[in-house]
C-alpha positions, 0 to 999 in steps of 0.5 A: 499500500502506497500513497504518493503526494505533493504538498507544502510542509504547512499542509502536511502538518495540517493533514496529520493534526486532523488525523490525530483527532480521528485516531491517536498515533505515535511517531519515531525515526526509522531504526537505523544509524541517524548520526552514527553516535549511539547516545544521540541516536537513542535520544532521537528514536524516542517516540512522540505522540503528535506532529506538533511535537516534532520541530520542523515537521514536514520540512524536506531534508538534504537527504531522505529521512523516514519517519515511522507512524503507528497507532498509539499506544505503540509497543504492541507485542503482537506486532513483533519486529514489523514496520508500521507506516513509513512517512516520507515528507514532500516539499522543496528539495533540501538543497534548492531554495526556490519554492516551485520544486517539490519532492514526492512525499509518500505513505508506505505500508508494506504488504507483509506488515498489514496489521489491522490497526495499521491498515485502519490508520493508513486508510484514515490518513489517506482519507484526510488527504483525499476527502478532508483536505481535497488533494487531487490526483494528477501525474504521479501523485496527489496534489494539495489545493495550493499545489494544484492551483499552480501545478503548471509552474512546479517541477515535480521530483519522483522519489529522492531528489537527485536519483535517476527517476527524474523530474516531471511537470504538467502540460496544458492538458495536465499530462505528465511531461518528463524532463531529461537532463540530456536535453539542453532546454531541460538541463538549463531549466534544472540548473537555474533552480536556486540552490543553498549557498555553500556556507549552509552545507558546511560552515567554517571559522577560526576560533580559540578555546575561549571563543568556543566557550563564549559561543556555547554559552550564547547557545545555552541562553537560547536553548536551555537543555543543551547536552555535549556529546563527545565521540569517540568518548572516554566518558560514559555519558553526555556532558552538560557544561562546555567547560567540562568538554574543553578542559581535557588538557593539552590534547583537547583539540584532538577530539575527533567529533563533537555534537551539541543536542537540544533535548527540547527541540531534538535538534543537534549540531555536528562538528566536523572538526573542532579547531583551535590553537596548536599546542606547540605554537600559538601562531597556528590555528586549525579550522573549526567546521560544523556540518549542516546535518538537517534532521527531521527535527530541523537545523536551528542549532546549526543556523544559530551558531552560524549566525552568531559567528557571522555577526561577531567574527571578522571576515576575510574574503578568499575566493576558493576556500573563504570567506575566513571568519576570525574571532575578534581575538584572532583578528587582532593577531591576524598578520602573524597567524597561519590559518590551517585548513589541513592543507591548504594553509593561509597567512594574511598579509599587511593588506588583509589579503589571504596568501597561500602557504605552500608546502616548502614554506610550511616546512620552513616555518615548522623548522624555524619554530622547532615544532612537529607537524601536528596537523590532524590526520584526514 
């Protein structure tokens, strides 16, 4: 049993809010590695009783995430290990900012898992889409009223955006017209779709330990239930205080992974690398990077930290790897620093222009400063 649809996140929330009044249900993630951090995955998988409890419900992510929907209360022993209804969101692809591109949403109930309660819930949800909210069948799915009204302006993507089962549109007779990326006109149309800027995929900046502590404390003022998760961790549980996290002695910057998790909104912030000053020299600064790991619950922590850095740090333009964001402390010393991106590396000249530090110069600097190469392994 499968029901395909195209709608906005707001319309999807309205459908499920109405369905919850007809039949109580619960939501949880599909049981898989979500962040590859077991402590965090266990927190994220805890079921919720309403779509209103899911921050950012209906917002399509950068990659597909599956939400499980099942009749409440869950945990029915007769269900065994069966999967309930799998919900995939509709909405604009996560990497496209324009509102006139929509990915396919779907409700799926596998035939071998058709428990009576699941079938009843599936029919209730489908009825809400079709009868209560008046979705209309067109093309490869059911279109919400707002999408139907502007149906000839939309590009519809079947399945996950980026896969082979490419986009289609509706012509004047409401017939499906497939788009082919090998056709010049179609390729041009697809390339013109507005996309996320690079700094919303992964955001980079340069900061010292004190700068990171200040940023974490600012986030704590906005999100009062933050946990700090370290991986691989020498500790058995999450940390509640950033000072604990960053007081790990001289090798603190060698932490391979850090995740901040807000318990109230179930949103998290993933550090791809946690930089800072080198142990052997206060003139070499490793880059700090955060990943846009957008989940079913949204990416508010990511955006909050990125906005704080942009507002408080100084930027230096660099066409290929920049802009470089330097904390106020580092900016005062910018002409004596080496900004280490783990090859390439840059220094800032007297005119505030970033100059590439090539390997020969890098080796000479390390030899002159009499320190070993501490660049973390990739």
